[in-house]
FISE-923291 format. One record per residue (C-alpha): residue number from 1; residue in three letters; x, y, z. Coordinates in pm, 1 decimal, decimal comma. Layout:
node num: NUM; residuo: ALA; px: X; py: Y; pz: Z
...
% end
This chain:
node num: 1; residuo: UNK; px: 740,2; py: -1373,2; pz: 716,7
node num: 2; residuo: UNK; px: 862,4; py: -1032,2; pz: 715,7
node num: 3; residuo: UNK; px: 739,0; py: -800,5; pz: 997,9
node num: 4; residuo: UNK; px: 444,2; py: -593,0; pz: 882,9
node num: 5; residuo: UNK; px: 423,9; py: -230,1; pz: 1029,8
node num: 6; residuo: UNK; px: 137,0; py: -166,3; pz: 1254,7
node num: 7; residuo: UNK; px: 49,3; py: 180,4; pz: 1385,4
node num: 8; residuo: UNK; px: -218,5; py: 319,1; pz: 1591,3
node num: 9; residuo: UNK; px: -381,1; py: 623,5; pz: 1484,6
node num: 10; residuo: UNK; px: -387,5; py: 767,1; pz: 1143,0
node num: 11; residuo: UNK; px: -39,0; py: 866,6; pz: 1113,7
node num: 12; residuo: UNK; px: 183,0; py: 591,4; pz: 942,1
node num: 13; residuo: UNK; px: 470,3; py: 606,6; pz: 714,2
node num: 14; residuo: UNK; px: 634,5; py: 337,5; pz: 516,6
node num: 15; residuo: UNK; px: 864,6; py: 346,3; pz: 244,1
node num: 16; residuo: UNK; px: 708,1; py: 278,8; pz: -98,4
node num: 17; residuo: UNK; px: 895,4; py: 145,9; pz: -411,1
node num: 18; residuo: UNK; px: 693,5; py: 338,6; pz: -661,7
node num: 19; residuo: UNK; px: 490,7; py: 647,6; pz: -733,4
node num: 20; residuo: UNK; px: 186,1; py: 480,1; pz: -887,9
node num: 21; residuo: UNK; px: -111,8; py: 325,2; pz: -654,3
node num: 22; residuo: UNK; px: -459,6; py: 206,7; pz: -655,6
node num: 23; residuo: UNK; px: -707,4; py: 261,8; pz: -359,5
node num: 24; residuo: UNK; px: -1040,6; py: 94,7; pz: -269,6
node num: 25; residuo: UNK; px: -1268,6; py: 131,3; pz: 45,0
node num: 26; residuo: UNK; px: -1472,9; py: -181,5; pz: 172,4
node num: 27; residuo: UNK; px: -1762,2; py: -151,4; pz: 419,6
node num: 28; residuo: UNK; px: -1887,8; py: -452,1; pz: 604,0
node num: 29; residuo: UNK; px: -2256,1; py: -526,5; pz: 638,0
node num: 30; residuo: UNK; px: -2216,6; py: -774,2; pz: 914,4
node num: 31; residuo: UNK; px: -1955,7; py: -898,6; pz: 1147,7
node num: 32; residuo: UNK; px: -1721,2; py: -1171,3; pz: 1025,9
node num: 33; residuo: UNK; px: -1756,9; py: -1049,5; pz: 669,3
node num: 34; residuo: UNK; px: -1462,9; py: -1098,3; pz: 450,8
node num: 35; residuo: UNK; px: -1301,7; py: -766,2; pz: 367,8
node num: 36; residuo: UNK; px: -985,2; py: -901,2; pz: 189,2
node num: 37; residuo: UNK; px: -987,9; py: -1244,8; pz: 45,2
node num: 38; residuo: UNK; px: -670,3; py: -1456,6; pz: 112,3
node num: 39; residuo: UNK; px: -415,0; py: -1395,6; pz: -112,0
node num: 40; residuo: UNK; px: -46,9; py: -1286,5; pz: -186,1
node num: 41; residuo: UNK; px: 120,0; py: -1072,5; pz: -445,8
node num: 42; residuo: UNK; px: 405,5; py: -1238,0; pz: -544,6
node num: 43; residuo: UNK; px: 290,0; py: -1209,1; pz: -928,7
node num: 44; residuo: UNK; px: 232,2; py: -836,6; pz: -913,4
node num: 45; residuo: UNK; px: 514,3; py: -747,1; pz: -656,4
node num: 46; residuo: UNK; px: 254,7; py: -521,2; pz: -500,9
node num: 47; residuo: UNK; px: 285,6; py: -365,9; pz: -138,4
node num: 48; residuo: UNK; px: -25,4; py: -302,6; pz: 18,3
node num: 49; residuo: UNK; px: -147,2; py: -66,7; pz: 303,4
node num: 50; residuo: UNK; px: -463,9; py: -128,1; pz: 511,8
node num: 51; residuo: UNK; px: -606,8; py: 173,5; pz: 714,6
node num: 52; residuo: UNK; px: -899,3; py: 95,6; pz: 946,8
node num: 53; residuo: UNK; px: -1123,8; py: 391,6; pz: 915,9
node num: 54; residuo: UNK; px: -1391,7; py: 243,7; pz: 1152,2
node num: 55; residuo: UNK; px: -1505,8; py: -67,0; pz: 1323,1
node num: 56; residuo: UNK; px: -1261,7; py: -347,1; pz: 1392,7
node num: 57; residuo: UNK; px: -1113,1; py: -631,8; pz: 1181,6
node num: 58; residuo: UNK; px: -881,1; py: -907,1; pz: 1209,3
node num: 59; residuo: UNK; px: -616,6; py: -1002,4; pz: 954,8
node num: 60; residuo: UNK; px: -411,1; py: -1308,9; pz: 894,6
node num: 61; residuo: UNK; px: -51,0; py: -1294,9; pz: 776,4
node num: 62; residuo: UNK; px: 101,2; py: -1594,2; pz: 694,4
node num: 63; residuo: UNK; px: -96,2; py: -1786,2; pz: 963,5
node num: 64; residuo: UNK; px: -48,1; py: -1528,0; pz: 1222,1
node num: 65; residuo: UNK; px: -354,4; py: -1345,7; pz: 1349,1
node num: 66; residuo: UNK; px: -343,3; py: -956,0; pz: 1399,3
node num: 67; residuo: UNK; px: -613,4; py: -740,8; pz: 1525,6
node num: 68; residuo: UNK; px: -679,9; py: -380,2; pz: 1420,5
node num: 69; residuo: UNK; px: -915,2; py: -118,1; pz: 1585,6
node num: 70; residuo: UNK; px: -1021,7; py: 200,6; pz: 1452,1
node num: 71; residuo: UNK; px: -738,0; py: 446,8; pz: 1307,8
node num: 72; residuo: UNK; px: -514,4; py: 137,6; pz: 1300,7
node num: 73; residuo: UNK; px: -271,8; py: 88,9; pz: 986,3
node num: 74; residuo: UNK; px: -124,6; py: -212,8; pz: 871,3
node num: 75; residuo: UNK; px: 151,5; py: -206,6; pz: 608,1
node num: 76; residuo: UNK; px: 218,4; py: -550,8; pz: 425,8
node num: 77; residuo: UNK; px: 551,3; py: -460,6; pz: 209,8
node num: 78; residuo: UNK; px: 659,5; py: -817,4; pz: 141,9
node num: 79; residuo: UNK; px: 452,1; py: -931,1; pz: -165,7
node num: 80; residuo: UNK; px: 522,5; py: -1302,3; pz: -61,6
node num: 81; residuo: UNK; px: 319,7; py: -1263,9; pz: 277,3
node num: 82; residuo: UNK; px: -39,2; py: -1460,5; pz: 252,9
node num: 83; residuo: UNK; px: -282,4; py: -1219,8; pz: 385,6
node num: 84; residuo: UNK; px: -669,6; py: -1200,1; pz: 457,4
node num: 85; residuo: UNK; px: -893,6; py: -963,2; pz: 654,6
node num: 86; residuo: UNK; px: -1255,2; py: -975,0; pz: 792,6
node num: 87; residuo: UNK; px: -1452,2; py: -750,1; pz: 980,3
node num: 88; residuo: UNK; px: -1542,5; py: -801,1; pz: 1367,6
node num: 89; residuo: UNK; px: -1827,2; py: -551,2; pz: 1358,4
node num: 90; residuo: UNK; px: -2097,6; py: -423,2; pz: 1092,1
node num: 91; residuo: UNK; px: -1998,8; py: -105,8; pz: 932,5
node num: 92; residuo: UNK; px: -1605,3; py: -186,2; pz: 975,6
node num: 93; residuo: UNK; px: -1473,3; py: 64,3; pz: 710,1
node num: 94; residuo: UNK; px: -1130,1; py: -45,8; pz: 547,7
node num: 95; residuo: UNK; px: -917,4; py: 166,3; pz: 307,9
node num: 96; residuo: UNK; px: -682,4; py: -47,4; pz: 85,4
node num: 97; residuo: UNK; px: -384,1; py: 112,9; pz: -110,0
node num: 98; residuo: UNK; px: -190,9; py: -98,6; pz: -321,4
node num: 99; residuo: UNK; px: 167,4; py: 14,0; pz: -478,6
node num: 100; residuo: UNK; px: 401,8; py: -167,7; pz: -708,0
node num: 101; residuo: UNK; px: 768,6; py: -97,8; pz: -849,3
node num: 102; residuo: UNK; px: 618,0; py: -102,8; pz: -1200,8
node num: 103; residuo: UNK; px: 361,6; py: 79,4; pz: -1367,3
node num: 104; residuo: UNK; px: 24,8; py: 35,1; pz: -1179,2
node num: 105; residuo: UNK; px: -204,3; py: -244,0; pz: -1343,7
node num: 106; residuo: UNK; px: -570,7; py: -272,3; pz: -1186,4
node num: 107; residuo: UNK; px: -692,0; py: -598,6; pz: -1091,4
node num: 108; residuo: UNK; px: -1030,0; py: -503,1; pz: -1126,4
node num: 109; residuo: UNK; px: -1255,7; py: -575,7; pz: -1439,4
node num: 110; residuo: UNK; px: -1320,0; py: -266,3; pz: -1635,4
node num: 111; residuo: UNK; px: -1681,5; py: -349,2; pz: -1610,2
node num: 112; residuo: UNK; px: -1682,9; py: -241,1; pz: -1238,8
node num: 113; residuo: UNK; px: -1646,2; py: 107,0; pz: -1359,2
node num: 114; residuo: UNK; px: -1876,2; py: 142,6; pz: -1643,8
node num: 115; residuo: UNK; px: -2140,9; py: 372,1; pz: -1479,6
node num: 116; residuo: UNK; px: -1875,2; py: 599,0; pz: -1335,4
node num: 117; residuo: UNK; px: -1855,9; py: 950,0; pz: -1525,2
node num: 118; residuo: UNK; px: -1531,6; py: 1018,9; pz: -1680,3
node num: 119; residuo: UNK; px: -1406,8; py: 1370,1; pz: -1743,7
node num: 120; residuo: UNK; px: -1427,0; py: 1478,7; pz: -2142,3
% end
């Protein structure tokens, strides 16, 4: 497994292979809630940055456990790394930013955004 980049505090820099990205925020309702389903990004080639805005979380990267505290950042730049994350406390808030070398293609269903107003 390629070593992930872990930094404490908000400041984190990593080299991205793209100028396109997508971002989501997840907030846990309870401890042990899954924030990031187990997956890899082999198909998309996507790199991911996880920024823990509040609370505490545990990530499993290729079978190795990594703990994150408030304001920690975790960069997974190797798309082949299997990853999963779960909250350790209620209210854990995780910002996820994904980027790929090609044009950004959302993995979300367009129906998730049906009620969001769009500029005219």
